[in-house]
VOVOLO-911571 format. One record per residue: chain; residue in three letters; x, y, z of N, C-alpha, C in turn; residue number from 0. Coordinates in nm, 4 decimals. Example, Ala and Ser with C-alpha at 12.3 -4.5 7.8 and 13.67 -1.06 7.14 Angstrom:
> A|ALA|1.3190|-0.5690|0.7800|1.2300|-0.4500|0.7800|1.3200|-0.3300|0.7800|0
> A|SER|1.2850|-0.2250|0.7080|1.3670|-0.1060|0.7140|1.2900|0.0030|0.7870|1
//
This chain:
> A|MET|-1.7674|0.8812|2.5851|-1.8366|0.8200|2.4732|-1.8105|0.8996|2.3450|0
> A|LYS|-1.8208|1.0336|2.3547|-1.8010|1.1181|2.2374|-1.6582|1.1054|2.1843|1
> A|ALA|-1.5601|1.0992|2.2758|-1.4201|1.0851|2.2351|-1.3977|0.9516|2.1654|2
> A|GLU|-1.4625|0.8478|2.2140|-1.4494|0.7147|2.1540|-1.5074|0.7128|2.0125|3
> A|ILE|-1.6204|0.7784|1.9946|-1.6824|0.7865|1.8621|-1.5915|0.8625|1.7659|4
> A|LEU|-1.5379|0.9755|1.8107|-1.4467|1.0529|1.7265|-1.3209|0.9727|1.6923|5
> A|ASP|-1.2713|0.8953|1.7888|-1.1546|0.8105|1.7646|-1.1843|0.7058|1.6572|6
> A|LYS|-1.3000|0.6443|1.6661|-1.3389|0.5422|1.5666|-1.3587|0.6044|1.4292|7
> A|ILE|-1.4201|0.7219|1.4236|-1.4397|0.7902|1.2951|-1.3041|0.8258|1.2335|8
> A|ALA|-1.2116|0.8737|1.3161|-1.0774|0.9070|1.2670|-1.0075|0.7820|1.2129|9
> A|THR|-1.0224|0.6711|1.2827|-0.9629|0.5455|1.2369|-1.0233|0.5016|1.1041|10
> A|LEU|-1.1546|0.5080|1.0935|-1.2214|0.4682|0.9691|-1.1810|0.5577|0.8521|11
> A|LEU|-1.1709|0.6878|0.8763|-1.1285|0.7792|0.7702|-0.9841|0.7522|0.7280|12
> A|THR|-0.8990|0.7240|0.8248|-0.7598|0.6918|0.7934|-0.7519|0.5659|0.7086|13
> A|VAL|-0.8271|0.4645|0.7448|-0.8285|0.3401|0.6677|-0.8854|0.3646|0.5281|14
> A|ALA|-0.9886|0.4460|0.5187|-1.0485|0.4761|0.3885|-0.9486|0.5480|0.2975|15
> A|PHE|-0.8783|0.6463|0.3518|-0.7775|0.7153|0.2717|-0.6630|0.6218|0.2359|16
> A|GLY|-0.6295|0.5305|0.3253|-0.5272|0.4303|0.2956|-0.5686|0.3414|0.1798|17
> A|LEU|-0.6953|0.3030|0.1769|-0.7463|0.2216|0.0671|-0.7422|0.2984|-0.0640|18
> A|VAL|-0.7810|0.4238|-0.0618|-0.7764|0.5071|-0.1825|-0.6326|0.5191|-0.2324|19
> A|ALA|-0.5396|0.5407|-0.1406|-0.3988|0.5504|-0.1788|-0.3489|0.4187|-0.2366|20
> A|ALA|-0.3887|0.3075|-0.1761|-0.3480|0.1760|-0.2264|-0.4020|0.1527|-0.3675|21
> A|LEU|-0.5248|0.1902|-0.3904|-0.5824|0.1750|-0.5243|-0.5124|0.2645|-0.6258|22
> A|ALA|-0.4743|0.3850|-0.5835|-0.4012|0.4749|-0.6729|-0.2645|0.4158|-0.7076|23
> A|TRP|-0.1960|0.3631|-0.6067|-0.0661|0.3004|-0.6323|-0.0830|0.1763|-0.7199|24
> A|ASN|-0.1882|0.1015|-0.6977|-0.2152|-0.0157|-0.7807|-0.2283|0.0255|-0.9266|25
> A|GLY|-0.3031|0.1310|-0.9529|-0.3193|0.1796|-1.0894|-0.1881|0.2280|-1.1493|26
> A|ALA|-0.1088|0.2980|-1.0691|0.0200|0.3488|-1.1175|0.1162|0.2346|-1.1481|27
> A|ILE|0.1250|0.1378|-1.0588|0.2146|0.0241|-1.0806|0.1672|-0.0588|-1.1991|28
> A|MET|0.0359|-0.0747|-1.2123|-0.0187|-0.1498|-1.3265|0.0148|-0.0784|-1.4575|29
> A|ALA|0.0059|0.0538|-1.4607|0.0384|0.1294|-1.5817|0.1857|0.1123|-1.6185|30
> A|ILE|0.2734|0.1175|-1.5179|0.4164|0.0964|-1.5427|0.4392|-0.0453|-1.5956|31
> A|PHE|0.3748|-0.1414|-1.5309|0.3871|-0.2810|-1.5719|0.3417|-0.2990|-1.7166|32
> A|LEU|0.2290|-0.2389|-1.7521|0.1777|-0.2500|-1.8892|0.2711|-0.1819|-1.9888|33
> A|ALA|0.3320|-0.0706|-1.9490|0.4255|-0.0018|-2.0376|0.5488|-0.0880|-2.0640|34
> A|ILE|0.5908|-0.1642|-1.9638|0.7098|-0.2481|-1.9783|0.6773|-0.3787|-2.0501|35
> A|PHE|0.5733|-0.4479|-2.0060|0.5421|-0.5804|-2.0597|0.4360|-0.5789|-2.1692|36
> A|GLY|0.3639|-0.4691|-2.1846|0.2683|-0.4563|-2.2934|0.1312|-0.5152|-2.2693|37
> A|THR|0.1190|-0.6142|-2.1838|-0.0110|-0.6757|-2.1598|-0.0144|-0.7396|-2.0214|38
> A|ALA|-0.1311|-0.7535|-1.9702|-0.1486|-0.8238|-1.8422|-0.2559|-0.9306|-1.8584|39
> A|GLU|-0.2710|-0.9778|-1.9805|-0.3784|-1.0721|-2.0095|-0.3431|-1.2170|-1.9763|40
> A|ASN|-0.2137|-1.2490|-1.9698|-0.1806|-1.3893|-1.9435|-0.1470|-1.4115|-1.7968|41
> A|ILE|-0.1532|-1.5353|-1.7560|-0.1336|-1.5728|-1.6160|0.0068|-1.5357|-1.5684|42
> A|THR|0.1068|-1.5587|-1.6510|0.2439|-1.5287|-1.6115|0.2609|-1.3806|-1.5806|43
> A|ALA|0.2085|-1.2956|-1.6673|0.2191|-1.1511|-1.6446|0.1474|-1.1102|-1.5166|44
> A|MET|0.0312|-1.1688|-1.4918|-0.0441|-1.1367|-1.3705|0.0310|-1.1821|-1.2450|45
> A|LEU|0.0937|-1.2999|-1.2520|0.1710|-1.3490|-1.1381|0.2939|-1.2625|-1.1124|46
> A|VAL|0.3618|-1.2217|-1.2188|0.4771|-1.1335|-1.2029|0.4328|-1.0033|-1.1376|47
> A|TYR|0.3228|-0.9484|-1.1833|0.2692|-0.8251|-1.1260|0.2392|-0.8440|-0.9774|48
> A|ALA|0.1734|-0.9526|-0.9415|0.1383|-0.9789|-0.8017|0.2636|-0.9924|-0.7155|49
> A|VAL|0.3651|-1.0606|-0.7653|0.4901|-1.0770|-0.6899|0.5597|-0.9424|-0.6716|50
> A|VAL|0.5665|-0.8630|-0.7780|0.6310|-0.7314|-0.7694|0.5581|-0.6433|-0.6683|51
> A|VAL|0.4273|-0.6397|-0.6743|0.3497|-0.5578|-0.5806|0.3683|-0.6078|-0.4374|52
> A|THR|0.3726|-0.7378|-0.4176|0.3930|-0.7940|-0.2843|0.5295|-0.7556|-0.2297|53
> A|ILE|0.6326|-0.7657|-0.3125|0.7671|-0.7279|-0.2690|0.7716|-0.5803|-0.2308|54
> A|ILE|0.7127|-0.4961|-0.3135|0.7082|-0.3525|-0.2833|0.6340|-0.3289|-0.1519|55
> A|ALA|0.5217|-0.3943|-0.1322|0.4428|-0.3770|-0.0097|0.5226|-0.4181|0.1138|56
> A|VAL|0.5943|-0.5288|0.1051|0.6740|-0.5755|0.2185|0.7862|-0.4769|0.2495|57
> A|LEU|0.8570|-0.4311|0.1455|0.9671|-0.3378|0.1660|0.9185|-0.2056|0.2252|58
> A|VAL|0.8082|-0.1544|0.1731|0.7535|-0.0285|0.2251|0.7063|-0.0460|0.3694|59
> A|THR|0.6452|-0.1590|0.4009|0.5988|-0.1851|0.5368|0.7159|-0.1896|0.6344|60
> A|ILE|0.8242|-0.2585|0.5959|0.9425|-0.2655|0.6814|1.0018|-0.1261|0.7005|61
> A|TRP|1.0121|-0.0506|0.5912|1.0682|0.0846|0.5987|0.9840|0.1738|0.6899|62
> A|LEU|0.8520|0.1697|0.6741|0.7636|0.2515|0.7572|0.7725|0.2124|0.9045|63
> A|ALA|0.7846|0.0847|0.9331|0.7980|0.0400|1.0719|0.9261|0.0946|1.1336|64
> A|ARG|1.0352|0.0949|1.0548|1.1625|0.1492|1.1051|1.1529|0.2991|1.1285|65
> A|VAL|1.0883|0.3705|1.0368|1.0715|0.5146|1.0515|0.9881|0.5453|1.1758|66
> A|ALA|0.8802|0.4721|1.1957|0.7938|0.4932|1.3112|0.8688|0.4631|1.4411|67
> A|LYS|0.9522|0.3598|1.4384|1.0296|0.3232|1.5561|1.1287|0.4333|1.5917|68
> A|ARG|1.1955|0.4881|1.4891|1.2900|0.5991|1.5132|1.2170|0.7232|1.5639|69
> A|ALA|1.0993|0.7485|1.5116|1.0218|0.8668|1.5515|0.9805|0.8574|1.6979|70
> A|LYS|0.9620|0.7367|1.7464|0.9237|0.7169|1.8858|1.0452|0.7202|1.9786|71
> A|GLY|1.1648|0.7297|1.9183|1.2861|0.7376|2.0001|1.3463|0.6045|2.0348|72
> A|GLU|1.2962|0.4983|1.9746|1.3523|0.3656|1.9992|1.4667|0.3433|1.9014|73
> A|SER|1.5599|0.2559|1.9387|1.6725|0.2295|1.8485|1.6734|0.0914|1.7914|74
//
């Protein structure tokens, strides 16, 4: 029971730190976007931002999955 509780706490902390990191990256990407486009007030700019962030998220997810697969010794 104690091991299960510790496992759940570790999972929750990992997810919490992941959320903090995601929010930090969101702020950084938004700052870069604002520096390039100057504003995020219109719908087009917001959609471009959402698409760019989605593409980055997909690419990073694929890359991390490949790294994890190699680390486990799979090819």
